C-alpha positions as CSV (number, residue, x, y, z in Angstrom):
1,X,96.4,46.9,103.4
2,X,96.8,44.4,106.2
3,X,97.2,40.7,106.0
4,X,94.7,38.1,107.3
5,X,96.5,35.7,109.6
6,X,95.3,32.5,111.2
7,X,97.2,31.7,114.3
8,X,96.7,28.5,116.4
9,X,98.2,26.6,119.2
10,X,98.0,22.9,118.5
11,X,99.3,19.6,119.8
12,X,101.8,17.6,117.8
13,X,98.9,15.6,116.4
14,X,97.2,18.9,115.2
15,X,94.5,19.2,117.8
16,X,93.4,22.5,119.4
17,X,91.2,20.9,122.0
18,X,91.6,17.7,124.1
19,X,89.0,15.0,124.1
20,X,87.0,16.9,126.7
21,X,87.1,20.2,124.7
22,X,89.6,21.8,127.0
23,X,92.6,23.9,125.9
24,X,94.4,24.6,129.2
25,X,97.2,22.3,128.1
26,X,98.1,24.9,125.5
27,X,98.8,27.8,127.9
28,X,102.0,29.4,126.7
29,X,105.0,29.8,129.0
30,X,106.8,33.1,129.4
31,X,109.1,32.6,126.4
32,X,106.3,31.7,124.1
33,X,103.9,34.4,125.5
34,X,106.5,37.1,124.8
35,X,106.9,35.8,121.3
36,X,103.2,35.8,120.8
37,X,102.9,39.4,122.0
38,X,105.4,40.4,119.4
39,X,103.3,38.7,116.7
40,X,100.1,40.3,118.0
41,X,101.5,43.8,118.2
42,X,100.8,44.6,114.5
43,X,97.2,43.2,114.7
44,X,94.6,45.9,114.6
45,X,91.5,43.7,114.3
46,X,90.5,40.2,115.7
47,X,87.9,38.3,113.8
48,X,86.3,35.7,116.0
49,X,83.5,33.2,116.1
50,X,81.2,33.3,119.2
51,X,83.1,30.6,121.1
52,X,86.5,32.1,120.5
53,X,85.2,35.5,121.5
54,X,83.7,34.2,124.7
55,X,87.1,32.6,125.6
56,X,89.1,35.8,124.7
57,X,86.8,38.4,126.3
58,X,88.4,37.4,129.6
59,X,91.1,39.9,128.7
60,X,88.6,42.8,128.7
61,X,87.9,42.5,132.4
62,X,91.2,41.1,133.5
63,X,92.6,43.3,136.2
64,X,96.3,44.0,135.7
65,X,98.5,44.8,138.6
66,X,102.1,45.9,138.8
67,X,103.1,42.7,140.4
68,X,101.9,40.6,137.4
69,X,104.4,39.6,134.8
70,X,105.0,42.3,132.2
71,X,104.1,39.9,129.3
72,X,100.6,39.4,130.8
73,X,100.1,43.1,131.1
74,X,101.5,43.6,127.6
75,X,99.0,41.1,126.1
76,X,96.1,42.6,128.0
77,X,96.9,46.1,126.5
78,X,97.4,44.7,123.0
79,X,94.1,42.8,123.1
80,X,92.1,45.7,124.5
81,X,93.5,48.2,121.9
82,X,92.4,46.1,118.9
83,X,89.0,46.1,117.2
84,X,87.0,42.9,117.6
85,X,84.5,41.6,115.0
86,X,82.4,38.6,116.2
87,X,80.7,36.5,113.6
88,X,77.7,35.0,115.3
89,X,74.0,34.3,114.6
90,X,73.3,33.7,118.3
91,X,75.3,36.3,120.2
92,X,73.0,39.3,121.0
93,X,75.5,41.6,122.7
94,X,79.2,42.0,123.5
95,X,80.9,42.9,126.7
96,X,84.1,44.4,125.3
97,X,85.0,47.8,123.9
98,X,85.7,48.3,120.2
99,X,83.6,45.2,119.4
100,X,80.8,44.6,116.9
101,X,78.7,41.6,115.8
102,X,78.3,40.5,112.2
103,X,75.6,37.8,111.6
104,X,77.7,35.4,109.5
105,X,80.9,34.8,107.6
106,X,80.7,36.9,104.4
107,X,83.8,36.7,102.2
108,X,83.2,40.1,100.7
109,X,82.9,41.7,104.2
110,X,86.1,40.0,105.4
111,X,87.9,41.0,102.1
112,X,86.8,44.7,102.6
113,X,87.8,44.6,106.3
114,X,91.2,43.3,105.3
115,X,91.8,45.8,102.5
116,X,90.6,48.8,104.5
117,X,93.0,48.2,107.4
118,X,96.5,49.5,107.8
119,X,97.2,46.8,110.4
120,X,96.9,43.0,110.2
121,X,93.7,41.1,110.9
122,X,93.7,37.7,112.6
123,X,91.0,35.1,112.4
124,X,90.5,33.1,115.5
125,X,89.1,29.6,115.6
126,X,89.5,26.6,113.3
127,X,86.0,26.6,111.8
128,X,86.1,30.3,111.0
129,X,89.7,30.0,109.7
130,X,88.6,27.1,107.5
131,X,85.9,29.3,105.9
132,X,88.4,32.1,105.3
133,X,91.1,29.7,103.9
134,X,88.5,28.1,101.5
135,X,87.5,31.7,100.4
136,X,91.2,32.4,99.6
137,X,91.4,35.2,102.2
138,X,94.1,34.0,104.6
139,X,97.5,35.3,103.8
140,X,99.5,33.6,106.5
141,X,99.3,30.7,108.9
142,X,101.1,31.0,112.3
143,X,101.1,27.6,113.9
144,X,102.5,26.7,117.3
145,X,103.0,22.9,117.7
146,X,103.3,21.9,121.4
147,X,105.1,18.7,122.5
148,X,101.9,16.8,123.4
149,X,99.7,14.2,121.7
150,X,96.0,14.8,122.6
151,X,94.0,12.6,120.3
152,X,91.4,15.3,120.5
153,X,88.4,15.9,118.3
154,X,89.0,19.4,116.9
155,X,91.9,20.0,114.6
156,X,93.7,23.3,114.0
157,X,93.1,22.9,110.2
158,X,89.7,21.5,109.2
159,X,90.0,18.3,107.1
160,X,88.3,19.7,104.0
161,X,90.8,22.7,103.6
162,X,93.5,22.5,101.0
163,X,96.3,25.1,100.4
164,X,99.9,24.8,99.4
165,X,102.2,26.5,101.9
166,X,105.5,28.4,101.7
167,X,107.6,28.4,104.9
168,X,108.3,32.0,106.0
169,X,109.8,31.5,109.5
170,X,110.3,28.9,112.2
171,X,111.4,28.9,115.8
172,X,112.0,26.3,118.5
173,X,111.3,27.2,122.1
174,X,113.0,25.8,125.2
175,X,109.7,24.0,126.1
176,X,110.0,21.9,122.9
177,X,107.2,23.9,121.2
178,X,107.8,24.9,117.6
179,X,106.5,27.9,115.7
180,X,105.9,27.6,112.0
181,X,104.9,30.6,109.8
182,X,103.6,30.0,106.3
183,X,102.2,32.0,103.4
184,X,99.2,30.3,101.8
185,X,99.0,29.7,98.0
186,X,95.9,28.9,96.1
187,X,95.5,25.2,95.5
């Protein structure tokens, strides 16, 4: 059985978007990208909301070339190899292979997905992750805190989510970013 993991890149004040809704400030450098690739390698399924899927589907059509950095080519291959499940009431079709649409967040469906997989499942997007945390489905949180204060609107962890955490791992990057990995306990 795989684990359900919520992974997010956030500012030091816990935001995943700046005041304009942008996230370009969070683009990982080579060191962090390589570390992310190692975390993504055991993932067999990505669980996305519509907005996160629309941001990530870029990697489906991204053209890799031998002159590009190996960590970029590596991530592209990791992403394309994984199954994608998009939870959306508005999306009518998908433009990536190995992708299906589910109409809404159903804790039973997500629980069955998690228990039927040999590989890990990640949940992408704060809103969807909040639902999964409230349902008691998230096993681990992988949080990357970047050395920037945004004062943005959207937080990595929604305000109405509660869980006690146990530190599993941490790492500091040369850029000043910090990776924190936690297991979630029921509140």
